C-alpha positions, 0 to 999 in steps of 0.5 A: 942510064944506070940506076946510080946515074939516074939517082944523081941526075934527079938529085941535081934536078932537085938542087937546081929546081930549088934555085929556080924557085928562088930566082925572084929573090936573087940579084944579078952579079954586080958586073952585069951591065946596069942597062939590063935592068931597064931592058927587063922592065921593058920586056914585061911592060905591055906599054913599052915603046920598044918592040919585044923582039928589039928588047930581046936582041939587046938583052942577048947582045949585052949577055954575049958581049964582054969588055975584053976583046979577046973574050968576046972573040972567043965567044964568037968563035964558040958560037960559030963552032956550035952552029957548025956542029964542031962541038969539040972545038966549041967545048974547048973554047967554052971550057977556057972561057969559064976558067978564065972568066968564071963570072961571065954568065953567058959563058956558063950558059953557052957551055950548058947549052952545048952540054944539053945538046950533047945530052950531058945533062949533069954538066948542063945542070951545073952550067945552068946553076952557075948561069943563074947564080950570076944572072937570075933573070936568064930566061934561056937558062931557066927554059933549058932547065925545063927542057932537061926536066922534060927529058927526065920526065920531071913534068911538074918541075918542067912546068914550074921552070917554064912558068918562071921563064915566062914571068921573066920573059912573057914573049916565049910562046913556045913555053906556053905551048909546052905548059899546055902540053904538060897540062894536057898529058896524064904524065903532067898531072903526076908529081915526082 
C-alpha cells in the first residue's frame, strides 16, 4: 500500500471509529421492524426465555428480509453467489440493491462484507458506515470494523469496536478471545 492510500485508510478508520463510539446514542432507521427492539432486549437479558441462538437467528432473518419479494430474492442470490465465491456476481447484485434500496441496512452490510473479503477496505468502511447509520445495533458491522482495524494494526480501535459489539451482543465469544489476544500482545498496548 502506498503512503497516500495508507493515510486515506487511516483517516477513514478514524471517521468510522467516531461513529462506532456514538452508536449507543443513535436510533435505528424507522423502517426497521419494531420487533427487533424486543429481540435486542432479549439478547442482553440473561433471564430471557428465548435461547440466544434463536434470538440471533430471528435478528438476522429480520435484517436480511425485505418487504419486496424481488429485493429479498436478489439478496438471496447475492448471499448464494458469495458462498460460491462468485464475487463479481455478488458485487453486481449488491451494488444494485444499495442503489435501488439505499435504506436497507443489510444490503450495505453484505456489500461491506464482500469488500472486506476482497480486501477493499475503504469500500468496506463506507458500507459499514452506511449500515451503522441505518442500524446502529448491527453487531456484525461493528465486528467487521474491528477486523479492518486489526488488519491495519489499529489495536486500540479494534479492541474498542469489539467491546461495543459485545455490548450489543454479549454472545460473540470470538470477540472476547480477540480482545484477550489484543490485551496480551505488546502491540495492543500501543496507541495509534
